[in-house]
N, C-alpha and C positions, 0 to 999 in steps of 0.2 A: 655164590654170586645170585642165585634164589633170594638169600635177604633184603641183595640190595637191590633186590626189582621190584622184593614185597614194599620197600622202604620209599621208592621213588614213586612207585603206584600208591600209597599214603600221603605222599609228601604233594601230588599232584591232586586226590581227592581233596586234599584240606584247600590247596589253592582254591578249585571250583566253589568250595563251598563257600569261600570269604568274598572271589567275584561274587556269586548272586547275592549276600549280604549285603555287598555294598550297592549292587544295583538294587536290592530292592529299596534300598535307604535313600534313592533319587525320588520314591516316588511323593507328592505332593500330597502333606496332609488338608482335609476339610477344616475351614475356620473354625466350621463349631459342629455339634453331632444333634441332630433333630430327632433321634431315635431314643425312645425308653425304653425299658425292658417291666412290660407286664406281667404277673403272676397268672398262671395258667394252672388249675390245680388237676393236671396230670399227666404225668413222664409220660403219655404217648406219642407218638410219634405224629405232629400235623400235619394237614394236606391240605384245605383248604379251608374259604373263608368267604362268607355273603354277607347281604344287608338287604331288608325288606326295602318298603319303601319313606320306611321311618328310619332316618339316618342314626340314630341311638340304637335301634335294635339287629342287631346280627349274629351270626351263628357261624362254629366253628368246626370242622372234624377230622377225624384222625383213624387213626387205626385202634382197634379193639371195640368196634362200635362207639367211639367217640363222639359225644355231639354237646357242645359246650355254646349256652346264650349270653352275649352281653344287651345290655337295656340302658349301657350309657355309653354308647359308642366307642367298646371295647376298652375303658379304664379296666373294668373290672366281669369277670367270665361266670358265669353256674354250669354244671353237669346237667344234664338231661339223659334221663335214662329212658331211654325206646321199650316198650312187650316187644322184643324178639327170637325168636326160635334158636339163638345162638348168638351169644355176645363176641364173638370172634370175628363179626364180619370189619371190614377195612372198608371206613368209607371214605371213597379219592375225591368226590366232588360234590358241592352244593354251590345251588343256583338259585332267585329269586327274580321274581318279577311284579314289581310290588308289594300284595300280603303272598300272589301264589309262589309256593316253593319249593323243589326237589332236593333230594341228596342220592346220591348213586355210589354203588362200593361193588363188593367182590366176597363172595361167588355172588354172582349176577344179583343185582338190588339194586329197586330202586322204589323209593318215598315220596309220596306228596303229599304238602302241606296245603290250606287254600285259605288259610286263617292264620295267618303271620306264624307257622308255628305252633300254633297251641297244641291240635293234633297234625299226627302223622297217619297215614293208610298207606299201603306197601300196593303199589300196583306191580303185577304178574308179568315176567319178561321168558319168552318164549325159552325154553329149553337150546332151542335151535340158535338162541342169540350167539354169534361168531365174537368169541370173545369177551370179555369184563369190564362195565363201566368205567372210563377213567377221566372224563369231559362231558358235560351237559352244559346246555344254555338255555334259560328261560327265555322265551321270544315274544308273551301274551299270556292269554288268560287261554290256560288247557296244551298250548304249542309248546314244544322243549324238541331241541335237538340235541340226541346223544351220541358219541363215537366210542369206539372200545379198543384195548387195548393192541387190538390186529388193526385196525383202519376200518373197521365197521360204520357207516352212518346212519343215523334213522332220527325222522322225525314225524312225532305226532302232535295232531293238533284239536284235537278230545282227551284229553287227559290221559293219554296212557291206552287209550281202547282201543286201537288201530296204528301200526307202525307203516312206516314208508322209508323204504331204502331209497338213500340219496346216490352210493356207489353200486355197482354192479358185483364188484369182489372186493374182499378185502385186501390191502397193501400188505398185510405180514404183522411179523411181532413188532411193536414200537415201542421206544424207550419213553419216548413223549411225542404230543400228538396237542396243539393250539387253534385255536376258529382266531379270525378278523370279524371287526366290528358289523362288516360287507356280507359273509359267511363264508371263507375262503379259508381251506385248510392247509398249514404242514406238518408230516409229520417226519422225526428223524426213526430209521432203523434201529433194532433193539444192540446192535454192534456199533451205531454209529457211523456205518461204514458208507451210505446211502441216505438222501432223505426224501419224500414224494411231494406234491402239491395235489392239491384239489380245489370246486371253485363252482359254484353251480354251473350247470348244463354241461357238465362233461360227466361222461358215465363210469367212465374210471380215473385212477390215481397215477398221474403221470410221476414217473420214478429220476431223479437228478442225481449222479455222482456229485461227491464231495468235491470243491476246489482244491483241496490240497493232501499232504497224506495223514496230517491231523483226523481223528476220527471227531465226529459232532457230537456235543454233548446235549445241546437242547435249542429251538429255534422258535421264534413268534413274532409277529406284527408287529409296525406303528402303527398310530392312528394316520398318518399318510401314504403309507402302500409300502413303506419300504419294509423290508424282511430282515430281519438280525440273525445272527447266528454266534455260537457260545462253539467252539474247540478244543481238546485237549490241550493242556500248556499255557491255558488263560489266555487264548487264539479271542477277537471278538469281531466281528464283520458285518459289514449292511449293506447291501441293497444300493444301488446306484441309483436316488430318488427320480432322474431323468431316462432312467433305463432299466426297470425293472430286472430284464436280464443279465444284467451285467452287477456282478461283485465288485466293491472299492478295494481299496490294497486292506488289507488281514494288518490288526493291532494286537499290539500286547501290552493292556496297560501297569502291568503290574508281570514283568520278564521272570524273577524269580519264584516269588511265591503263589501265583495267582493259578497258579493250573488248574485247582476246585472252584472253576466258574460253572453256577451253576441254573441262576436265570435274572433276567432282566423287564425292568420295567421302566415304564416312559412315567412322569409325572405331571408331564409338561411338555408340549414339545422340543423343548429344548432342555429339558433337564432328565437325564438318565441315570437308573441304579444297577447295577450289577450286585447279585449278592452271591456267595459263595461260600468252599468249604471252612471251617475253621475261624468263624468269624466273624469271615472275609467282605467287606462291602465297599464298593466303589463306585463316583458319583461323575457325571460330565455335568458340564453346564453349557455346554456347545453342540448339545448334540451327539456326540458320540466323538470328537475329534482330538479332546484333549481329556485327561483324567487325573482324579483327587482320592483318596483314600483314608474313609473315615476308622481314625486308627482307634478310636472312643468306646467302639463294642469290641474289638480285637479278642479281648477278655472273658467274651461272653460265651460260655462252653458250648457250643453248638455250633453244629451245618446248619447254613441257609439256604436251605432245600427251595424256597418260592418267596417273590415278592409282587406285593398287589396294592396297585391306586385305584382305588376307588371313585378316586376324585384329585384335585390337587391339594385340598385341603386334610383327606386320612389315607390313609395305606400303613402298608404293616409286612414285617418280615418274620417268615415261618420257619421255624427251626426245628432240631428232631427234640424229643428228653423234655418235649412241652413248652419249649420255647418262645415265646412270641414278642416280636419289638412293633411299638406305636408310634408312628408320625407326628408329631408334634409340632404345627403350624407355627404357633406361639414363638415356639426357640429360635426357629427360621428367622422369624419376624422383628424380633427382639435384637436379633443378630444383626439382620441390615440395617435396623435402625439406631443402634450406637455406631457402627459403621459411617453412615451417613452423618 
């Protein structure tokens, strides 16, 4: 009797796999692939990217004190070696405002440049800083806002000599934290079982229960004030533009295989891209109502952890093991021209 039960279980499992594969074949493919694989001289995990006021001059940061520089808009990259007491620092984030830039990482580290990255100085951080810096935003001359992996937020207006806490208490260990252009924050708890929000004027974070049984993977902001959420199982959800406190119905762009959705970014107010595990890239041209899949990048051997659009013409997908994709607007323009 037992062998028959096991046989039936195997048949059922096979049927589920077949059903899932049929489901994934229904995802529409993009009509073109605007992403080019860029050769990067490192196998380190890349974590963030930023450009100076010169659109050709930018920096990539990552694990093992990785710092790469481009002077041709991201087509080629060269490694830079900084004089640090330990080369095992993890550079989590980089941000520029004009020629002034900052790099932050862990163990608690903050670097500052005023000459477009030709030289860097270390800014001493307090030993009492709650957590390690994971998000920084350069806001102007000598002005920086920094957030840590426990939700502490600080701001300096004098180049890092003095800091002012923006919240009275940290929120707890977070898996990611994002800032909106107008200074609001959303932070996802380490286990993804709740999220918290903060905006200027509040003394503390406001906790929120997740709105489904699925753990939250990542959250962020659209330029129009909407909040987006990626949850386990490939779920995507947006707040209602007319009522920011309400969530629209959840979507599963690719029900069968997109369980590893990791980041989301807007190229335009209507064009949205989602990156994920195993070379997964999804695109929506209608603000997230319908989705299609860029299958030309599926063979890239990397998880796409972060997707960034610096403007409508310049975008990058950051992956593990030194993988970097660069958005090529010429491909998109040529394809649209041919279609016309």
